[in-house]
PDB file of N, CA, C and O in Angstrom:
ATOM      1  N   MET A   1      -4.086  16.182  37.365  1.00  0.00           N
ATOM      2  CA  MET A   1      -4.183  16.740  38.657  1.00  0.00           C
ATOM      3  C   MET A   1      -5.489  17.477  38.807  1.00  0.00           C
ATOM      4  O   MET A   1      -6.122  17.387  39.859  1.00  0.00           O
ATOM      5  N   ASN A   2      -5.902  18.184  37.821  1.00  0.00           N
ATOM      6  CA  ASN A   2      -7.234  18.805  37.781  1.00  0.00           C
ATOM      7  C   ASN A   2      -8.355  17.824  37.893  1.00  0.00           C
ATOM      8  O   ASN A   2      -9.372  18.098  38.532  1.00  0.00           O
ATOM      9  N   ASP A   3      -8.179  16.665  37.268  1.00  0.00           N
ATOM     10  CA  ASP A   3      -9.302  15.679  37.367  1.00  0.00           C
ATOM     11  C   ASP A   3      -9.362  15.106  38.795  1.00  0.00           C
ATOM     12  O   ASP A   3     -10.439  14.785  39.296  1.00  0.00           O
ATOM     13  N   LEU A   4      -8.217  14.986  39.428  1.00  0.00           N
ATOM     14  CA  LEU A   4      -8.181  14.444  40.847  1.00  0.00           C
ATOM     15  C   LEU A   4      -8.807  15.445  41.722  1.00  0.00           C
ATOM     16  O   LEU A   4      -9.564  15.031  42.600  1.00  0.00           O
ATOM     17  N   THR A   5      -8.601  16.673  41.607  1.00  0.00           N
ATOM     18  CA  THR A   5      -9.141  17.723  42.523  1.00  0.00           C
ATOM     19  C   THR A   5     -10.628  17.752  42.241  1.00  0.00           C
ATOM     20  O   THR A   5     -11.393  17.795  43.205  1.00  0.00           O
ATOM     21  N   THR A   6     -11.081  17.734  41.073  1.00  0.00           N
ATOM     22  CA  THR A   6     -12.525  17.792  40.911  1.00  0.00           C
ATOM     23  C   THR A   6     -13.261  16.446  41.394  1.00  0.00           C
ATOM     24  O   THR A   6     -14.394  16.472  41.875  1.00  0.00           O
ATOM     25  N   LYS A   7     -12.574  15.361  41.236  1.00  0.00           N
ATOM     26  CA  LYS A   7     -13.059  14.056  41.788  1.00  0.00           C
ATOM     27  C   LYS A   7     -13.166  14.163  43.347  1.00  0.00           C
ATOM     28  O   LYS A   7     -14.143  13.762  43.980  1.00  0.00           O
ATOM     29  N   LEU A   8     -12.102  14.721  43.872  1.00  0.00           N
ATOM     30  CA  LEU A   8     -12.017  14.774  45.278  1.00  0.00           C
ATOM     31  C   LEU A   8     -13.183  15.721  45.864  1.00  0.00           C
ATOM     32  O   LEU A   8     -13.781  15.409  46.894  1.00  0.00           O
ATOM     33  N   LYS A   9     -13.430  16.749  45.233  1.00  0.00           N
ATOM     34  CA  LYS A   9     -14.425  17.700  45.652  1.00  0.00           C
ATOM     35  C   LYS A   9     -15.827  17.035  45.685  1.00  0.00           C
ATOM     36  O   LYS A   9     -16.574  17.133  46.659  1.00  0.00           O
ATOM     37  N   THR A  10     -16.146  16.321  44.502  1.00  0.00           N
ATOM     38  CA  THR A  10     -17.399  15.607  44.382  1.00  0.00           C
ATOM     39  C   THR A  10     -17.533  14.499  45.449  1.00  0.00           C
ATOM     40  O   THR A  10     -18.595  14.295  46.037  1.00  0.00           O
ATOM     41  N   LEU A  11     -16.425  13.807  45.667  1.00  0.00           N
ATOM     42  CA  LEU A  11     -16.473  12.743  46.698  1.00  0.00           C
ATOM     43  C   LEU A  11     -16.645  13.302  48.087  1.00  0.00           C
ATOM     44  O   LEU A  11     -17.369  12.711  48.889  1.00  0.00           O
ATOM     45  N   GLU A  12     -16.042  14.365  48.396  1.00  0.00           N
ATOM     46  CA  GLU A  12     -16.255  15.026  49.684  1.00  0.00           C
ATOM     47  C   GLU A  12     -17.643  15.518  49.813  1.00  0.00           C
ATOM     48  O   GLU A  12     -18.196  15.418  50.908  1.00  0.00           O
ATOM     49  N   GLN A  13     -18.265  16.042  48.799  1.00  0.00           N
ATOM     50  CA  GLN A  13     -19.616  16.552  48.887  1.00  0.00           C
ATOM     51  C   GLN A  13     -20.575  15.358  49.032  1.00  0.00           C
ATOM     52  O   GLN A  13     -21.565  15.468  49.754  1.00  0.00           O
ATOM     53  N   LYS A  14     -20.325  14.284  48.404  1.00  0.00           N
ATOM     54  CA  LYS A  14     -21.129  13.034  48.604  1.00  0.00           C
ATOM     55  C   LYS A  14     -20.968  12.478  50.031  1.00  0.00           C
ATOM     56  O   LYS A  14     -21.936  12.017  50.636  1.00  0.00           O
ATOM     57  N   HIS A  15     -19.772  12.526  50.543  1.00  0.00           N
ATOM     58  CA  HIS A  15     -19.480  12.019  51.845  1.00  0.00           C
ATOM     59  C   HIS A  15     -20.318  12.777  52.896  1.00  0.00           C
ATOM     60  O   HIS A  15     -20.902  12.168  53.792  1.00  0.00           O
ATOM     61  N   VAL A  16     -20.366  14.141  52.764  1.00  0.00           N
ATOM     62  CA  VAL A  16     -21.024  15.022  53.701  1.00  0.00           C
ATOM     63  C   VAL A  16     -22.485  14.655  53.589  1.00  0.00           C
ATOM     64  O   VAL A  16     -23.152  14.537  54.617  1.00  0.00           O
ATOM     65  N   GLU A  17     -23.014  14.468  52.406  1.00  0.00           N
ATOM     66  CA  GLU A  17     -24.599  14.170  52.225  1.00  0.00           C
ATOM     67  C   GLU A  17     -24.814  12.757  52.801  1.00  0.00           C
ATOM     68  O   GLU A  17     -25.697  12.572  53.638  1.00  0.00           O
ATOM     69  N   LEU A  18     -24.044  11.783  52.378  1.00  0.00           N
ATOM     70  CA  LEU A  18     -24.418  10.427  52.694  1.00  0.00           C
ATOM     71  C   LEU A  18     -23.873   9.783  53.893  1.00  0.00           C
ATOM     72  O   LEU A  18     -24.484   8.890  54.479  1.00  0.00           O
ATOM     73  N   ASN A  19     -22.584  10.283  54.312  1.00  0.00           N
ATOM     74  CA  ASN A  19     -21.864   9.811  55.476  1.00  0.00           C
ATOM     75  C   ASN A  19     -21.585   8.256  55.305  1.00  0.00           C
ATOM     76  O   ASN A  19     -21.883   7.451  56.188  1.00  0.00           O
ATOM     77  N   ASN A  20     -21.032   7.918  54.185  1.00  0.00           N
ATOM     78  CA  ASN A  20     -20.767   6.507  53.810  1.00  0.00           C
ATOM     79  C   ASN A  20     -19.251   6.164  53.978  1.00  0.00           C
ATOM     80  O   ASN A  20     -18.340   6.834  53.494  1.00  0.00           O
ATOM     81  N   SER A  21     -19.108   5.076  54.698  1.00  0.00           N
ATOM     82  CA  SER A  21     -17.625   4.785  54.880  1.00  0.00           C
ATOM     83  C   SER A  21     -16.896   4.402  53.596  1.00  0.00           C
ATOM     84  O   SER A  21     -15.689   4.610  53.475  1.00  0.00           O
ATOM     85  N   HIS A  22     -17.655   3.825  52.612  1.00  0.00           N
ATOM     86  CA  HIS A  22     -17.027   3.507  51.370  1.00  0.00           C
ATOM     87  C   HIS A  22     -16.555   4.763  50.554  1.00  0.00           C
ATOM     88  O   HIS A  22     -15.510   4.748  49.904  1.00  0.00           O
ATOM     89  N   ILE A  23     -17.338   5.785  50.625  1.00  0.00           N
ATOM     90  CA  ILE A  23     -16.990   7.059  50.014  1.00  0.00           C
ATOM     91  C   ILE A  23     -15.713   7.648  50.709  1.00  0.00           C
ATOM     92  O   ILE A  23     -14.793   8.177  50.084  1.00  0.00           O
ATOM     93  N   LEU A  24     -15.757   7.503  52.034  1.00  0.00           N
ATOM     94  CA  LEU A  24     -14.518   7.998  52.804  1.00  0.00           C
ATOM     95  C   LEU A  24     -13.264   7.387  52.385  1.00  0.00           C
ATOM     96  O   LEU A  24     -12.217   8.023  52.268  1.00  0.00           O
ATOM     97  N   GLU A  25     -13.400   6.036  52.143  1.00  0.00           N
ATOM     98  CA  GLU A  25     -12.090   5.388  51.655  1.00  0.00           C
ATOM     99  C   GLU A  25     -11.679   5.876  50.286  1.00  0.00           C
ATOM    100  O   GLU A  25     -10.479   5.976  50.030  1.00  0.00           O
ATOM    101  N   GLN A  26     -12.612   6.191  49.378  1.00  0.00           N
ATOM    102  CA  GLN A  26     -12.343   6.740  48.038  1.00  0.00           C
ATOM    103  C   GLN A  26     -11.681   8.089  48.213  1.00  0.00           C
ATOM    104  O   GLN A  26     -10.757   8.437  47.478  1.00  0.00           O
ATOM    105  N   VAL A  27     -12.157   8.852  49.192  1.00  0.00           N
ATOM    106  CA  VAL A  27     -11.668  10.240  49.419  1.00  0.00           C
ATOM    107  C   VAL A  27     -10.155  10.056  49.897  1.00  0.00           C
ATOM    108  O   VAL A  27      -9.243  10.704  49.384  1.00  0.00           O
ATOM    109  N   LYS A  28      -9.980   9.239  50.795  1.00  0.00           N
ATOM    110  CA  LYS A  28      -8.600   8.948  51.259  1.00  0.00           C
ATOM    111  C   LYS A  28      -7.594   8.512  50.135  1.00  0.00           C
ATOM    112  O   LYS A  28      -6.429   8.908  50.097  1.00  0.00           O
ATOM    113  N   ALA A  29      -8.136   7.695  49.262  1.00  0.00           N
ATOM    114  CA  ALA A  29      -7.316   7.188  48.140  1.00  0.00           C
ATOM    115  C   ALA A  29      -6.968   8.203  47.128  1.00  0.00           C
ATOM    116  O   ALA A  29      -5.856   8.182  46.601  1.00  0.00           O
ATOM    117  N   THR A  30      -7.948   9.185  46.795  1.00  0.00           N
ATOM    118  CA  THR A  30      -7.641  10.187  45.947  1.00  0.00           C
ATOM    119  C   THR A  30      -6.765  11.185  46.594  1.00  0.00           C
ATOM    120  O   THR A  30      -5.858  11.678  45.923  1.00  0.00           O
ATOM    121  N   LYS A  31      -6.937  11.537  47.831  1.00  0.00           N
ATOM    122  CA  LYS A  31      -5.942  12.324  48.560  1.00  0.00           C
ATOM    123  C   LYS A  31      -4.582  11.849  48.482  1.00  0.00           C
ATOM    124  O   LYS A  31      -3.650  12.634  48.309  1.00  0.00           O
ATOM    125  N   GLN A  32      -4.405  10.488  48.613  1.00  0.00           N
ATOM    126  CA  GLN A  32      -3.015   9.876  48.596  1.00  0.00           C
ATOM    127  C   GLN A  32      -2.469  10.082  47.162  1.00  0.00           C
ATOM    128  O   GLN A  32      -1.290  10.412  47.036  1.00  0.00           O
ATOM    129  N   GLU A  33      -3.270   9.903  46.048  1.00  0.00           N
ATOM    130  CA  GLU A  33      -2.737  10.010  44.684  1.00  0.00           C
ATOM    131  C   GLU A  33      -2.320  11.419  44.471  1.00  0.00           C
ATOM    132  O   GLU A  33      -1.271  11.685  43.884  1.00  0.00           O
ATOM    133  N   LEU A  34      -3.139  12.343  44.946  1.00  0.00           N
ATOM    134  CA  LEU A  34      -2.933  13.787  44.787  1.00  0.00           C
ATOM    135  C   LEU A  34      -1.604  14.213  45.454  1.00  0.00           C
ATOM    136  O   LEU A  34      -0.797  14.977  44.925  1.00  0.00           O
ATOM    137  N   ASN A  35      -1.457  13.632  46.689  1.00  0.00           N
ATOM    138  CA  ASN A  35      -0.283  13.940  47.533  1.00  0.00           C
ATOM    139  C   ASN A  35       1.022  13.372  46.851  1.00  0.00           C
ATOM    140  O   ASN A  35       2.096  13.969  46.931  1.00  0.00           O
ATOM    141  N   LYS A  36       0.863  12.208  46.189  1.00  0.00           N
ATOM    142  CA  LYS A  36       2.098  11.676  45.430  1.00  0.00           C
ATOM    143  C   LYS A  36       2.541  12.544  44.377  1.00  0.00           C
ATOM    144  O   LYS A  36       3.729  12.822  44.210  1.00  0.00           O
ATOM    145  N   ILE A  37       1.546  13.003  43.622  1.00  0.00           N
ATOM    146  CA  ILE A  37       1.752  13.855  42.431  1.00  0.00           C
ATOM    147  C   ILE A  37       2.488  15.148  42.939  1.00  0.00           C
ATOM    148  O   ILE A  37       3.537  15.525  42.417  1.00  0.00           O
ATOM    149  N   LEU A  38       1.912  15.780  43.940  1.00  0.00           N
ATOM    150  CA  LEU A  38       2.491  16.981  44.505  1.00  0.00           C
ATOM    151  C   LEU A  38       3.818  16.785  45.022  1.00  0.00           C
ATOM    152  O   LEU A  38       4.652  17.677  44.869  1.00  0.00           O
ATOM    153  N   ASP A  39       4.107  15.714  45.619  1.00  0.00           N
ATOM    154  CA  ASP A  39       5.478  15.342  46.138  1.00  0.00           C
ATOM    155  C   ASP A  39       6.489  15.255  45.112  1.00  0.00           C
ATOM    156  O   ASP A  39       7.605  15.761  45.232  1.00  0.00           O
ATOM    157  N   LYS A  40       6.087  14.597  44.082  1.00  0.00           N
ATOM    158  CA  LYS A  40       6.990  14.450  42.830  1.00  0.00           C
ATOM    159  C   LYS A  40       7.343  15.738  42.316  1.00  0.00           C
ATOM    160  O   LYS A  40       8.514  15.979  42.026  1.00  0.00           O
ATOM    161  N   GLN A  41       6.345  16.668  42.163  1.00  0.00           N
ATOM    162  CA  GLN A  41       6.600  18.029  41.561  1.00  0.00           C
ATOM    163  C   GLN A  41       7.487  18.806  42.484  1.00  0.00           C
ATOM    164  O   GLN A  41       8.385  19.507  42.018  1.00  0.00           O
ATOM    165  N   VAL A  42       7.277  18.714  43.767  1.00  0.00           N
ATOM    166  CA  VAL A  42       8.204  19.459  44.788  1.00  0.00           C
ATOM    167  C   VAL A  42       9.550  18.907  44.645  1.00  0.00           C
ATOM    168  O   VAL A  42      10.481  19.710  44.592  1.00  0.00           O
ATOM    169  N   GLU A  43       9.803  17.587  44.573  1.00  0.00           N
ATOM    170  CA  GLU A  43      10.976  17.002  44.492  1.00  0.00           C
ATOM    171  C   GLU A  43      11.793  17.392  43.301  1.00  0.00           C
ATOM    172  O   GLU A  43      12.995  17.648  43.365  1.00  0.00           O
ATOM    173  N   ILE A  44      11.053  17.422  42.179  1.00  0.00           N
ATOM    174  CA  ILE A  44      11.734  17.904  40.840  1.00  0.00           C
ATOM    175  C   ILE A  44      12.170  19.373  40.999  1.00  0.00           C
ATOM    176  O   ILE A  44      13.292  19.748  40.659  1.00  0.00           O
ATOM    177  N   LYS A  45      11.183  20.241  41.563  1.00  0.00           N
ATOM    178  CA  LYS A  45      11.561  21.670  41.678  1.00  0.00           C
ATOM    179  C   LYS A  45      12.820  21.859  42.600  1.00  0.00           C
ATOM    180  O   LYS A  45      13.674  22.701  42.323  1.00  0.00           O
ATOM    181  N   LEU A  46      12.908  21.059  43.693  1.00  0.00           N
ATOM    182  CA  LEU A  46      14.016  21.167  44.607  1.00  0.00           C
ATOM    183  C   LEU A  46      15.339  20.756  43.853  1.00  0.00           C
ATOM    184  O   LEU A  46      16.400  21.336  44.084  1.00  0.00           O
ATOM    185  N   LYS A  47      15.241  19.850  43.048  1.00  0.00           N
ATOM    186  CA  LYS A  47      16.513  19.456  42.291  1.00  0.00           C
ATOM    187  C   LYS A  47      16.973  20.663  41.458  1.00  0.00           C
ATOM    188  O   LYS A  47      18.149  21.025  41.498  1.00  0.00           O
ATOM    189  N   TYR A  48      16.062  21.282  40.711  1.00  0.00           N
ATOM    190  CA  TYR A  48      16.420  22.343  39.830  1.00  0.00           C
ATOM    191  C   TYR A  48      16.919  23.581  40.706  1.00  0.00           C
ATOM    192  O   TYR A  48      17.829  24.298  40.291  1.00  0.00           O
ATOM    193  N   VAL A  49      16.356  23.784  41.806  1.00  0.00           N
ATOM    194  CA  VAL A  49      16.767  24.949  42.654  1.00  0.00           C
ATOM    195  C   VAL A  49      18.189  24.692  43.131  1.00  0.00           C
ATOM    196  O   VAL A  49      19.001  25.616  43.081  1.00  0.00           O
ATOM    197  N   LYS A  50      18.532  23.526  43.580  1.00  0.00           N
ATOM    198  CA  LYS A  50      19.746  23.078  44.066  1.00  0.00           C
ATOM    199  C   LYS A  50      20.836  23.315  42.905  1.00  0.00           C
ATOM    200  O   LYS A  50      21.913  23.880  43.093  1.00  0.00           O
ATOM    201  N   GLN A  51      20.424  22.836  41.770  1.00  0.00           N
ATOM    202  CA  GLN A  51      21.285  23.004  40.641  1.00  0.00           C
ATOM    203  C   GLN A  51      21.673  24.493  40.299  1.00  0.00           C
ATOM    204  O   GLN A  51      22.840  24.821  40.088  1.00  0.00           O
ATOM    205  N   THR A  52      20.662  25.331  40.262  1.00  0.00           N
ATOM    206  CA  THR A  52      20.923  26.725  39.987  1.00  0.00           C
ATOM    207  C   THR A  52      21.851  27.408  41.068  1.00  0.00           C
ATOM    208  O   THR A  52      22.735  28.198  40.738  1.00  0.00           O
ATOM    209  N   TYR A  53      21.610  27.073  42.310  1.00  0.00           N
ATOM    210  CA  TYR A  53      22.516  27.647  43.334  1.00  0.00           C
ATOM    211  C   TYR A  53      23.960  27.098  43.211  1.00  0.00           C
ATOM    212  O   TYR A  53      24.931  27.794  43.507  1.00  0.00           O
ATOM    213  N   TYR A  54      24.069  25.807  42.756  1.00  0.00           N
ATOM    214  CA  TYR A  54      25.500  25.187  42.646  1.00  0.00           C
ATOM    215  C   TYR A  54      26.170  25.879  41.444  1.00  0.00           C
ATOM    216  O   TYR A  54      27.369  26.158  41.465  1.00  0.00           O
ATOM    217  N   GLU A  55      25.377  26.148  40.403  1.00  0.00           N
ATOM    218  CA  GLU A  55      25.994  26.752  39.147  1.00  0.00           C
ATOM    219  C   GLU A  55      26.354  28.133  39.461  1.00  0.00           C
ATOM    220  O   GLU A  55      27.206  28.630  38.724  1.00  0.00           O
ATOM    221  N   ASN A  56      25.905  28.817  40.354  1.00  0.00           N
ATOM    222  CA  ASN A  56      26.271  30.215  40.575  1.00  0.00           C
ATOM    223  C   ASN A  56      27.551  30.340  41.405  1.00  0.00           C
ATOM    224  O   ASN A  56      28.067  31.449  41.543  1.00  0.00           O
ATOM    225  N   GLY A  57      28.071  29.271  41.952  1.00  0.00           N
ATOM    226  CA  GLY A  57      29.325  29.276  42.592  1.00  0.00           C
ATOM    227  C   GLY A  57      29.302  30.018  43.959  1.00  0.00           C
ATOM    228  O   GLY A  57      28.410  29.794  44.776  1.00  0.00           O
ATOM    229  N   PRO A  58      30.292  30.896  44.185  1.00  0.00           N
ATOM    230  CA  PRO A  58      30.270  31.526  45.500  1.00  0.00           C
ATOM    231  C   PRO A  58      29.187  32.523  45.757  1.00  0.00           C
ATOM    232  O   PRO A  58      28.902  32.907  46.891  1.00  0.00           O
ATOM    233  N   ARG A  59      28.562  32.950  44.611  1.00  0.00           N
ATOM    234  CA  ARG A  59      27.501  33.877  44.802  1.00  0.00           C
ATOM    235  C   ARG A  59      26.243  33.168  45.445  1.00  0.00           C
ATOM    236  O   ARG A  59      25.311  33.820  45.917  1.00  0.00           O
ATOM    237  N   ALA A  60      26.277  31.913  45.432  1.00  0.00           N
ATOM    238  CA  ALA A  60      25.124  31.152  45.979  1.00  0.00           C
ATOM    239  C   ALA A  60      24.893  31.457  47.444  1.00  0.00           C
ATOM    240  O   ALA A  60      23.769  31.393  47.942  1.00  0.00           O
ATOM    241  N   GLN A  61      25.946  31.781  48.104  1.00  0.00           N
ATOM    242  CA  GLN A  61      25.690  32.063  49.582  1.00  0.00           C
ATOM    243  C   GLN A  61      25.013  33.325  49.800  1.00  0.00           C
ATOM    244  O   GLN A  61      24.215  33.451  50.729  1.00  0.00           O
ATOM    245  N   LYS A  62      25.333  34.431  48.858  1.00  0.00           N
ATOM    246  CA  LYS A  62      24.508  35.516  48.980  1.00  0.00           C
ATOM    247  C   LYS A  62      23.095  35.401  48.593  1.00  0.00           C
ATOM    248  O   LYS A  62      22.240  36.061  49.182  1.00  0.00           O
ATOM    249  N   MET A  63      22.788  34.552  47.580  1.00  0.00           N
ATOM    250  CA  MET A  63      21.509  34.317  47.147  1.00  0.00           C
ATOM    251  C   MET A  63      20.736  33.543  48.242  1.00  0.00           C
ATOM    252  O   MET A  63      19.563  33.837  48.471  1.00  0.00           O
ATOM    253  N   LEU A  64      21.320  32.637  48.869  1.00  0.00           N
ATOM    254  CA  LEU A  64      20.651  31.869  49.844  1.00  0.00           C
ATOM    255  C   LEU A  64      20.395  32.776  51.083  1.00  0.00           C
ATOM    256  O   LEU A  64      19.373  32.602  51.746  1.00  0.00           O
ATOM    257  N   ALA A  65      21.263  33.703  51.400  1.00  0.00           N
ATOM    258  CA  ALA A  65      21.123  34.625  52.518  1.00  0.00           C
ATOM    259  C   ALA A  65      19.915  35.499  52.294  1.00  0.00           C
ATOM    260  O   ALA A  65      19.133  35.772  53.205  1.00  0.00           O
ATOM    261  N   TRP A  66      19.772  35.974  50.925  1.00  0.00           N
ATOM    262  CA  TRP A  66      18.702  36.839  50.674  1.00  0.00           C
ATOM    263  C   TRP A  66      17.386  36.260  50.768  1.00  0.00           C
ATOM    264  O   TRP A  66      16.423  36.934  51.134  1.00  0.00           O
ATOM    265  N   LYS A  67      17.291  34.929  50.427  1.00  0.00           N
ATOM    266  CA  LYS A  67      16.003  34.084  50.501  1.00  0.00           C
ATOM    267  C   LYS A  67      15.743  33.788  51.926  1.00  0.00           C
ATOM    268  O   LYS A  67      14.760  33.120  52.248  1.00  0.00           O
TER     269      LYS A  67
END
């Protein structure tokens, strides 16, 4: 993920300097890859959050109300 963010920053800088459509396509592709990784991480975290609330039983309602 760190490699993708550094690659994205360099590509964006090159695009600003050169204004090339090929570089813009590379920027879009790296953004899509980065978004896929972030989506997977969020999905995994949501599964664990749901599991902890389910394991708490009736107290889960109080915990959800506090959040």
